[in-house]
C-alpha positions, -999 to 999 in steps of 0.1 A, spaced: -705 -568 371 -735 -556 352 -740 -519 346 -773 -519 366 -755 -534 396 -729 -506 395 -757 -481 394 -772 -498 425 -739 -497 443 -734 -461 435 -768 -452 448 -762 -470 480 -727 -454 485 -742 -419 477 -772 -425 499 -796 -418 470 -828 -434 460 -828 -451 426 -853 -468 403 -839 -484 372 -854 -513 352 -864 -541 376 -844 -527 405 -848 -501 432 -828 -486 460 -846 -469 489 -823 -450 513 -830 -442 550 -807 -428 577 -776 -450 578 -794 -478 558 -804 -487 522 -829 -513 510 -823 -529 476 -853 -544 457 -855 -567 427 -889 -569 410 -904 -552 441 -890 -578 465 -864 -568 492 -831 -586 485 -807 -566 506 -806 -541 535 -772 -524 539 -761 -506 570 -728 -490 581 -714 -522 595 -736 -550 582 -756 -563 553 -788 -584 555 -794 -608 526 -828 -619 513 -838 -640 484 -871 -621 478 -888 -654 475 -869 -663 443 -835 -679 444 -828 -668 408 -795 -662 390 -804 -625 389 -810 -623 426 -777 -641 432 -759 -618 409 -773 -587 426 -764 -600 461 -728 -609 449 -723 -574 435 -735 -559 468 -712 -583 488 -683 -574 466 -689 -537 472 -700 -537 508 -690 -570 523 -658 -585 535 -634 -598 507 -643 -634 498 -680 -633 507 -703 -644 480 -735 -663 474 -733 -696 455 -755 -726 448 -747 -763 452 -771 -791 446 -800 -766 443 -792 -751 477 -779 -716 483 -749 -709 505 -728 -678 515 -691 -682 515 -681 -664 546 -645 -663 560 -635 -693 539 -664 -716 548 -699 -721 534 -729 -711 555 -764 -722 545 -782 -692 531 -815 -681 547 -835 -651 538 -828 -623 564 -793 -634 574 -772 -606 586 -734 -605 580 -717 -580 603 -683 -565 606 -677 -560 643 -648 -539 656 -638 -545 692 -634 -515 714 -618 -525 747 -619 -508 780 -583 -496 777 -593 -477 745 -574 -502 724 -590 -515 692 -569 -547 691 -565 -574 716 -541 -603 720 -554 -638 728 -536 -635 761 -556 -604 770 -588 -620 758 -581 -651 780 -574 -628 810 -608 -611 805 -626 -645 801 -609 -658 833 -627 -630 853 -662 -644 843 -681 -665 868 -694 -700 859 -729 -688 847 -713 -662 825 -689 -688 810 -718 -710 802 -737 -682 784 -739 -680 746 -714 -656 729 -729 -622 722 -714 -590 707 -726 -554 709 -726 -533 678 -723 -496 686 -734 -485 651 -768 -502 654 -771 -502 692 -780 -539 691 -767 -572 706 -761 -602 684 -758 -638 693 -731 -655 673 -722 -687 657 -686 -692 668 -658 -714 657 -622 -715 667 -600 -721 637 -565 -716 624 -553 -698 593 -543 -720 564 -523 -714 532 -555 -701 516 -556 -671 539 -533 -646 523 -533 -621 552 -524 -641 583 -495 -665 589 -504 -702 587 -517 -716 621 -526 -681 633 -555 -686 657 -588 -671 645 -621 -667 663 -645 -669 634 -681 -657 640 -711 -646 621 -742 -629 634 -775 -641 622 -801 -621 642 -802 -591 666 -808 -604 701 -817 -572 719 -821 -536 709 -813 -511 735 -834 -483 719 
């Protein structure tokens, strides 16, 4: 990691504005914007990060984004290029990069005040939905931003590459792209 990238990370963590060389951090309440050559390349909130290319998919932009993902993202997230196209490695799978994509870390809070849920409990909740609700797109509410997000969802199973879960452990993999509805 470059020295300037560490300075940017420290400024975001400390909620402090920073202007150094070609980079700048502007902080707001619960959010920081990161600029490269005056172009927004990242917006970091308490439970999410938005990625932008600033109009230039350069090696420097990619390096800055990867430093920010390493510091504030989920382990294993990074931006890479293949055949001149950018991707984000997210939960073990590549996602095509687009400027403004939001990666969120969503923690479920259930009605019984538990923060974890078994698949059996999830199935019981889903079985209470009517036909119209079952045909609706998946959405998740984020308390921290007071926003709803529609999700890209995939049901997968852990492999040997996942060093946290047992092989064949079921996983509901999702990533949010855009806020759907703000309640404010």
